[in-house]
N, C-alpha and C positions, 0 to 999 in steps of 0.2 A: 165855637157857636158857628152856623152856614152861616146863618142871617138873622136879623133881629129880631127879637122877637118883640109881641104887641102889646100883650100884658105879663102881669104875675103870673098867672096861670100859667098859661104859655110857657114860659120861661123853667118853670117847676116841671112842667110835662116835660118836658126838654131834656132835662137834666138826668130826671129820674130814665127817662132810654136811655141816654149815655150812659151811664151808672149800667143798665143792666146789658149794651151792650159790652161793655168791660167785661161783664161777672158773666156772659156767654164766652166769650176771650178767655177769661181766664180756668172756666172750666173746660174747654177744650181741648186743653193742655193735662187734664185730669181722666184717667180712664173710671167708666161706671159711671158715667154722670151726665147720660143718653134721657134719662127721663128727667132729670133737673133742668136741662139744657129745654128741653120740649116746652116744660113748664114757663121757662122763663120768658120764652119769646112767644108765649102766648099773651104773658103778662104785657109784655111788652105791645104785644098789636092790641091790646084792647087800650091801652095808654096812645096808642097811634089813634086810634078809634078817639077816643077822647080830645085828644087834640085838635083832628081835623074837626072836629063839632064844635070846637072852641074856637079855630080861627072863623070858620065860616060863619059863629056870631059875631067875632069882633068887625068883618069883613062887609057885614052887612049893617051896621051900624053909622 
C-alpha cells in the first residue's frame, strides 16, 4: 500500500482495486480476454470514484 488509509472502508477499496489490477495483469497474458479486461477496468474505475468520494468525506470531517 502506497499510503496509510484513513478508514476501514478506504483500506477495503484499496485492496479491491489492487486485486483487480492483479487480475487484469494475469488476464493480459491470456488470449481472447480483451472484453474481460475492459469490464474489470470499468469496475476498477467505479471503485476509484467511490474511493475518491470516501477520501473527500474523511478529509472534510
